[in-house]
C-alpha positions in Angstrom: 37.3 -73.1 20.9 37.1 -69.8 22.2 38.9 -68.4 19.7 36.7 -70.4 17.3 35.4 -68.0 14.3 31.8 -66.7 13.6 29.7 -64.7 11.1 26.9 -62.8 12.1 23.7 -61.7 10.5 21.6 -58.8 11.1 17.8 -58.7 9.1 14.9 -56.1 9.4 12.0 -58.1 9.4 9.2 -55.4 9.3 6.3 -57.1 11.6 4.7 -53.8 13.0 3.4 -52.3 9.2 0.7 -50.6 10.9 2.7 -47.9 13.3 5.0 -47.6 10.3 1.6 -47.1 7.7 0.2 -44.5 10.7 3.3 -42.7 10.7 3.6 -42.2 6.6 -0.3 -40.8 7.0 0.4 -38.8 10.0 3.4 -36.8 7.8 1.2 -37.0 4.8 -1.6 -34.6 6.2 0.8 -32.4 8.4 2.2 -31.9 4.4 -1.6 -31.3 2.7 -1.9 -28.3 6.4 1.5 -26.5 5.4 0.3 -26.3 1.8 -3.3 -25.0 2.8 -1.5 -22.6 5.4 1.0 -21.2 2.5 -1.9 -21.2 -0.5 -4.1 -19.3 2.4 -1.2 -16.4 3.3 -0.8 -16.2 -0.3 -4.4 -15.6 -1.4 -4.3 -12.9 1.7 -1.3 -11.4 1.1 -2.2 -10.9 -2.8 -5.2 -9.0 -1.0 -3.3 -7.0 0.9 -1.5 -5.7 -2.5 -4.5 -5.4 -4.5 -5.3 -3.7 -2.0 -2.9 -1.8 -1.2 -2.3 -0.5 -5.3 -5.7 0.3 -5.0 -5.5 2.7 -2.8 -2.1 3.9 -4.2 -4.2 4.6 -7.2 -7.5 6.4 -5.9 -5.0 8.9 -4.0 -2.7 9.5 -7.0 -5.9 10.0 -9.0 -7.1 12.7 -6.2 -4.0 14.1 -6.4 -3.8 15.0 -10.1 -7.4 16.3 -9.8 -6.3 18.4 -7.9 -2.9 19.3 -9.1 -5.3 20.1 -12.3 -8.1 21.1 -11.6 -9.2 22.3 -7.5 -6.3 24.0 -7.1 -5.9 26.6 -10.3 -9.7 26.7 -9.8 -9.6 27.9 -6.3 -6.2 30.8 -7.2 -8.6 32.4 -10.5 -11.2 32.3 -7.7 -8.8 34.3 -5.2 -7.4 35.9 -8.3 -10.9 37.4 -8.9 -11.9 38.4 -5.9 -9.3 40.4 -5.4 -9.7 42.3 -8.2 -13.3 42.8 -7.5 -12.4 43.7 -3.9 -10.3 46.5 -5.5 -13.1 47.5 -7.7 -14.7 47.1 -5.0 -17.3 45.3 -6.2 -17.2 43.0 -3.4 -16.6 43.4 0.4 -12.9 42.4 2.7 -15.3 39.6 4.0 -15.8 37.9 0.6 -12.4 38.4 -0.1 -11.0 37.0 2.9 -13.4 34.1 2.7 -12.6 33.3 -0.7 -8.7 32.7 0.3 -10.5 30.9 3.4 -12.1 28.6 0.0 -8.3 29.0 -1.4 -6.4 27.2 1.8 -8.6 25.4 2.6 -8.9 23.5 -1.1 -4.6 23.4 0.1 -5.2 21.9 2.9 -7.3 19.0 1.3 -4.3 18.4 -1.6 -1.8 18.3 1.0 -4.0 15.2 3.3 -4.3 14.2 -0.3 -0.6 13.8 -0.8 -0.2 12.6 2.5 -2.1 9.9 1.7 -1.0 9.1 -1.3 2.2 8.6 0.1 0.8 6.5 3.0 -0.8 4.2 0.8 2.7 4.1 -1.0 4.7 3.0 1.7 1.5 0.0 2.7 2.1 -1.0 -1.0 5.7 -1.3 -0.7 5.0 -2.9 2.7 3.1 -5.3 1.0 5.2 -6.1 -2.1 8.5 -6.2 -0.1 10.7 -3.7 -1.9 10.2 -0.3 -2.8 8.8 1.0 -5.9 10.9 2.4 -8.5 11.0 6.0 -10.0 10.0 3.8 -12.8 6.9 3.2 -12.0 5.1 5.9 -10.5 6.5 9.4 -12.1 4.3 12.0 -10.9 3.9 14.9 -10.5 2.8 14.5 -6.6 6.6 14.1 -5.9 7.3 18.8 -5.7 4.3 19.8 -4.5 2.4 22.6 -5.2 4.0 26.1 -2.8 1.4 27.1 -0.1 1.5 30.8 -0.9 0.6 33.2 2.2 -0.5 36.2 0.4 -3.3 38.1 1.7 
């Protein structure tokens, strides 16, 4: 009798369905919360990229304006002031004022280039990769030389 064969059976009877249903609902709510957080983060990143891109474009256009119009006009103004000083039609103070204005325009251009590169690095950080050279082939990569003659 001690070595008599035995047969056993194990059965899982779901008696406590309420606890399991509550666990499923809790998991669904956590999933919904995570999806909402993901959507919010995605919108936040998209907004950051849009703002950074707008800043890059604004600074690029401002730098191009300096290159195309403001600096050449300031250089022409300084050249004409030099010629007028040599001709004796203006005094030295007016010549130095033209030189000061020229230098202020060059400083403004350099500040604009600084802001351009800063905003470009912000954009690269926002998108998570470097912007290739094919995206931005502008003459901004090589700034105009600053002259030191009086």
